C-alpha beads as a LAMMPS data file, in Angstrom:
LAMMPS data file: protein, C-alpha beads

50 atoms
49 bonds

1 atom types
1 bond types

-500.0 500.0 xlo xhi
-500.0 500.0 ylo yhi
-500.0 500.0 zlo zhi

Masses

1 110.0

Atoms # bond

1 1 1 97.111 418.054 246.115
2 1 1 98.747 421.017 244.435
3 1 1 100.149 420.613 240.904
4 1 1 102.537 423.191 239.466
5 1 1 103.596 423.056 235.830
6 1 1 106.824 424.548 234.513
7 1 1 108.515 424.750 231.117
8 1 1 112.091 425.629 231.996
9 1 1 115.492 424.136 231.187
10 1 1 116.344 423.403 234.830
11 1 1 114.573 423.295 238.159
12 1 1 116.450 425.066 240.925
13 1 1 115.993 426.028 244.576
14 1 1 113.861 429.018 243.558
15 1 1 111.229 426.707 242.064
16 1 1 111.322 424.429 245.107
17 1 1 110.815 427.361 247.480
18 1 1 107.925 428.610 245.368
19 1 1 105.950 425.358 245.594
20 1 1 106.628 425.092 249.333
21 1 1 105.238 428.612 249.760
22 1 1 102.176 427.639 247.714
23 1 1 101.629 424.583 249.925
24 1 1 101.717 426.812 252.992
25 1 1 99.481 429.510 251.522
26 1 1 96.808 427.120 250.237
27 1 1 97.147 424.730 253.203
28 1 1 97.821 421.657 251.090
29 1 1 99.816 418.702 252.378
30 1 1 101.313 417.422 249.102
31 1 1 102.444 418.997 245.864
32 1 1 103.794 417.884 242.527
33 1 1 106.202 420.017 240.489
34 1 1 106.261 418.989 236.825
35 1 1 108.723 420.392 234.286
36 1 1 108.075 420.010 230.549
37 1 1 111.050 422.147 229.502
38 1 1 113.588 419.359 229.033
39 1 1 113.826 416.548 226.564
40 1 1 112.298 414.101 229.064
41 1 1 109.658 414.876 231.662
42 1 1 111.019 415.936 235.050
43 1 1 108.978 415.828 238.257
44 1 1 109.405 416.114 242.012
45 1 1 106.921 415.401 244.793
46 1 1 106.764 417.607 247.902
47 1 1 105.219 416.647 251.241
48 1 1 104.712 419.300 253.895
49 1 1 105.363 417.765 257.298
50 1 1 104.626 420.710 259.583

Bonds

1 1 1 2
2 1 2 3
3 1 3 4
4 1 4 5
5 1 5 6
6 1 6 7
7 1 7 8
8 1 8 9
9 1 9 10
10 1 10 11
11 1 11 12
12 1 12 13
13 1 13 14
14 1 14 15
15 1 15 16
16 1 16 17
17 1 17 18
18 1 18 19
19 1 19 20
20 1 20 21
21 1 21 22
22 1 22 23
23 1 23 24
24 1 24 25
25 1 25 26
26 1 26 27
27 1 27 28
28 1 28 29
29 1 29 30
30 1 30 31
31 1 31 32
32 1 32 33
33 1 33 34
34 1 34 35
35 1 35 36
36 1 36 37
37 1 37 38
38 1 38 39
39 1 39 40
40 1 40 41
41 1 41 42
42 1 42 43
43 1 43 44
44 1 44 45
45 1 45 46
46 1 46 47
47 1 47 48
48 1 48 49
49 1 49 50
């Protein structure tokens, strides 16, 4: 599993594309994007299907 940490005000499509590229490059199946930049913790799980 790949874990990517961010400290930004918002997560956008750029961040999503980045973790998908990391999953492909490192040949991982699942990834977790965690953002500490907002008042409450924000996270999103990614699963590579192909």
